[in-house]
C-alpha positions in Angstrom: 71.5 20.4 207.5 70.3 23.8 206.4 68.6 26.1 208.9 65.0 27.0 208.2 62.1 28.3 210.2 58.6 29.6 209.6 57.1 32.3 211.9 53.4 32.9 211.6 51.6 36.2 212.4 47.8 36.7 212.0 46.3 40.1 211.3 42.5 40.0 211.0 41.8 37.6 208.2 45.3 37.8 206.7 48.1 35.4 207.9 51.7 36.2 207.3 54.3 33.4 207.1 57.9 34.8 207.5 60.4 32.4 206.0 63.9 32.3 207.4 66.8 30.4 205.9 67.1 27.7 203.3 63.9 26.3 201.8 64.9 23.0 200.1 63.8 19.4 200.0 64.8 18.9 203.7 62.9 21.9 205.0 60.0 22.0 202.6 57.8 19.8 204.9 57.9 22.4 207.7 56.7 25.1 205.3 54.1 22.7 203.9 52.8 22.0 207.4 52.5 25.8 208.0 50.4 26.3 204.8 48.3 23.2 205.5 47.5 24.5 209.0 46.3 27.8 207.6 44.1 26.0 205.0 42.8 23.7 207.7 41.9 26.7 209.8 40.1 28.3 206.8 42.6 31.1 206.5 43.1 31.7 202.8 44.5 35.2 202.6 48.2 34.4 203.0 51.3 36.5 202.6 54.7 34.8 202.5 57.3 37.2 203.6 60.6 36.2 202.1 62.7 38.9 203.8 65.0 36.3 205.5 64.7 33.6 202.9 68.2 32.9 201.7 67.5 30.2 199.1 64.6 28.2 197.7 64.8 25.0 195.7 62.2 23.4 193.4 60.9 21.4 196.3 60.2 24.7 198.1 58.5 26.1 195.0 56.4 22.9 194.8 54.9 23.6 198.2 53.4 26.9 196.8 52.0 25.0 193.8 50.5 22.3 196.1 48.3 24.8 197.9 47.5 27.7 195.5 44.5 25.9 194.0 42.8 25.2 197.3 43.5 28.7 198.5 42.1 30.4 195.4 39.1 28.1 195.3 38.2 29.6 198.7 38.5 33.2 197.4 42.0 33.6 198.9 45.4 34.0 197.5 49.1 33.5 198.4 51.1 36.7 197.9 54.8 37.0 198.3 56.8 40.0 199.6 60.3 41.2 200.6 62.1 38.9 198.2 65.8 39.3 197.7 67.0 39.7 194.1 68.6 36.3 194.3 65.5 34.5 195.5 63.3 36.5 193.0 65.5 35.2 190.1 64.6 31.6 191.0 60.9 32.4 191.1 61.2 34.4 187.9 63.0 31.6 186.1 60.1 29.3 186.8 57.4 31.8 185.7 56.1 32.5 189.2 55.5 36.2 188.7 52.8 35.4 186.2 51.1 33.0 188.7 51.6 34.8 191.9 51.5 38.4 193.0 55.0 39.3 194.2 55.4 42.7 195.9 58.2 44.7 197.4 56.8 45.1 200.9 54.5 43.1 203.2 52.3 46.2 203.8 51.7 46.4 200.0 50.5 42.8 200.0 48.2 43.6 203.0 46.8 46.6 201.1 46.1 44.4 198.0 44.1 42.0 200.1 42.3 44.9 201.8 41.3 46.3 198.4 39.9 43.1 196.9 36.4 43.8 198.1 36.4 47.6 197.7 
């Protein structure tokens, strides 16, 4: 069983989910639950910090796809930051950079949300 955890941090209207470990078919439900909770709470500005994400499978990628429409329909977005080259390659292979904003640092993603209305 692979180790995986999600740590949530709220900053004003932005929520950050820090992913840690292996996001695969076994662990995707816990990530999905975290995203669902944010959407249920009406928190649609979401940053997923991948700093400690060691691996993501198609099941993990599917979780992003399952929520992005709801989030964007509510004037929000899911941005990703701090991705290792190995993890980025998986996202890149599946065309994620054209669908999602992927930035180097969490602070950069925060700035992008802050600049939406200015």
